Steps between C-alpha positions, in 0.01 A plus 500: 500500500405465129241260364695182421524349153553125553467198273124540459570740212610197299192297591261715296602347169437147624175586678615328819407643837771587745551280804393658831774636718549303817784692656306808601152604601334819394563652841876428499577613142696823464308811386493556123505874434621545141456312175687500168433327169616160620263527791213585266585205279511261795176633648316476168634149448352402835172665405491300176576174679220564751259601225581183303411292806156665512424541129279190479304610804444844349398337171275243664199723563331764294191712555355257248571133581665425166828309448689794349628712787831651394570800725774322691660368183493843337667663800765226520588531132514878526731484802717233335554731203596779740755281682646373173566859395675602824696172520648580159669816631873441557627606843830677552791402724433460872519808717508546875186375673354329192562172320478689170370833377158562345326833541143491628375727223652287225356183648153644541500650151581158354231333711238750382596458134501120523162501673343723236629289211391178672170630639205263449137565578357790699672394820839469329468835325401677823787326684737633232365851556555469876862402436540778246376757752740371765786515247421865429573586864798268547678570170730778639610290799800270535349382828198611696328494839149396611394865476590508129323166449185656648525767231545223242183326621311828459638544148406139421143566612474814287641334189264204529191720540608711202530189286131412538241726340230416755660365820284256696534486878515158661778386265881494497486881462334538839756270661783708354334817629468363853861378500620845391300673772618263775866516403497878474376517858757244612785690331460784747685275745862553391616199703286258301704240312401313181381192688256704708406708195409192294303363792289818487463474120399132503257551788335795322467288185350209694234722659426672167450165326266384776293816448461463120161320526361807682596717204398275209155344538585223252777382735272505802232303316752240387656484848855564375769768505676668210772286344713785365508658844575162654792463260643837606469397864687176428780695330542730801471209741771316306743790546416524869550127551837517326614788722377318809671169420169316457567363153264493206361148503123468478314506830168395350311784666368660183172343400285755325556766238338628184584660167560872482161664471404618154609859442191583299444561132588815314228745410443597140611847394448671167838656412841338478730791593879493468763770545861569594578755772843663506641716775740512794453326830188315386359272772373180335319383813327835550394509135361148527307591815358818344383319188361192675164668566463618140462164329604138472761279331751750635868463411753759619867421436818702466739709702551854630535641146260297283176325594272302269131484588227268375145523640143411402271788598164657423656848528836509317531872570549436872829305477622735223431810710679342794799408284541852359517638853804291591698492175496514122276250321569325170398193298138535607267229367126494580286226350127444544490128574120473499475676164764270354315198632166610354668563164652155517161339566338693215763387248547146625264341248707643213838375627683221323676216675830572321760646732697798366858562599529432875451816702474336839559172678295315760644332810254281694526290815330162536528143627409195296595396149143536376477860615841569343375377162186712523692816593757450223228436242340834592821699458707467817866528394649379829318286758664500843435183698348603829191568703381356829782362718764610247466873443764618252754749634545858384825388336325220307228734377763759406697239304184395316420861410857561382489187282171598335544622144379855539583818691136514612383217724167422661532281808213279615568372856186278499519462879419755767822413684717576195360846418723690744817329374396574140455868579857520629629392159384831350772702672781253427520504120530748216210324331149631529317259729125502555358273768140388455405384853345165408428290811436165329604325179144524355522877551830492312342302218217755472758776494684332212175470304481881508854539362519716185841534334385817321489683836790608715584348837310756708179459303533123505563495874185704556290278275643182654435628853139569407459162331630294790241658729228334291620152600398321819733229631389202709771280652419157644740339748498259795501665843810426704336579833174605661432872482235770517567772243262763363218322685578177316563200726745247358590149613840353428489295178199680354509662159503878522417758234685831482334768288737779393731428799208485750391174664128457425408131537590160642354161410580130504518483119670737255183528291298628797773747596511634145121538477495690829759736356284552191213595730715788627511629141215591269551231232252659262748787457765267358538286188813284515638271769847348461602222739879458531573168669816462702739234624259378766217436253449326166341582168214259571432665838513842337249386236269382777527839673425666168187289449376593848544871423332464158202327658454774760574786257405383147560846346870494587757375249733273700852409378755258650874577482801338665668754726746272677511727805600366844299541823168584331296217349314747282536864402181622336477815289154656465468763226 
């Protein structure tokens, strides 16, 4: 019996959950042994409905107790974009055994494309890669069996791991890996139907999520599990519940989850190396894997005949030697980024403030009207509204880059959860896109201060990346719950200080929290402090905070600027 495709396919656009079936129990339902595109669409619609019911719970808690959890929201928006894409495919006339005809491969290809274009945040981007991997396996199939789906889960796992330069265990990646392993074992039983198969997948995900605190110490210390992994479990559980007639209304059992753990920062390499490899039967995945150990900022895109490579490496000869062994190499570009940066610093005092003809454009991400004005005044051509709780999608960042008035674009994500989405833009446009991995808006501002229109995009990106590392960012917010993170004990309602994305202090007043954060720095090494006050503060309160800092550190030059950002009372740049 094929996987059914009932009315729930139409519920995705409205966001409503399907009503539970009351006419059959899981034990009495007929076996489901094959699935076509309509079945995929119905199952994914159920997964979305179930995920929507739990999005707030996934958002509610973070490793840090701040009011900006957005993992659940990012995954919901990514999955909504995927469903919108597949729902737009017209189905042909009915045929025997089906209400209408939609091939599994066509449906899954549309889902993967929609997810990639709508991907938001790290969790959304990785979810899109999981769906893309599954689509790679299912694309040739009109319909498929649980055994083929097990292969798709394995392909999904591989694609997701390949999409992250330094995979971290204890995250959604680990959950995907455990699901793939469990379902591959289960697929050896040829009598297994989809309902039993999804039970195995959901159970493996549940156990993997529960184990994430044993793999990531920060989760264990905070007493939470990984939110991205929890989201994947909810998706699989939603499909299982749909197949079992349990419905997708919230059961209120999900209480704790956290943001996807940080994937780490990129190392600095000396040479920006680019090339095109031409040949026959080129394996893009194998090339990517071979080059991954040779450097960072790796981009490998193309097909069996032509592959474009971009990599930052200390030894440009290594990737070139590898490339010549597998094909012919052309359009080789090797640039010494450190040398360009040093030259830029040496000549900076002689530069004028007059911009020549535009050679490149800047796209920056931020929240708050004040921050927008600052970024635009420093040269940002397009400012994309987004940040915490509203990470812009790959499609939004792509549209911003396409609208920028130059074929060379530097993209400043200004949020650690936007970096991965920004990097996916590079392979989706004919424009030259450089992503400077800024984690905060103050880092983005420092990057813009290093902008030199006399240099090309590669040299500017290198200089901007170096400049943003000289800025320390302190964020002050009100704790949404009690927590113990990084050895810092927090009570609900206290002010917490986050230094460069790490929780370092908690206090009953914002001034005390800020001063504790300064103690984690060496203030004598810095000169300028800029306090950006947000929606939860006022200019008078910001001035008071500034006077407290001046009194403690009289050698620091303290400035007050309206940022207008939500969630964080103050964002403080220390330079």
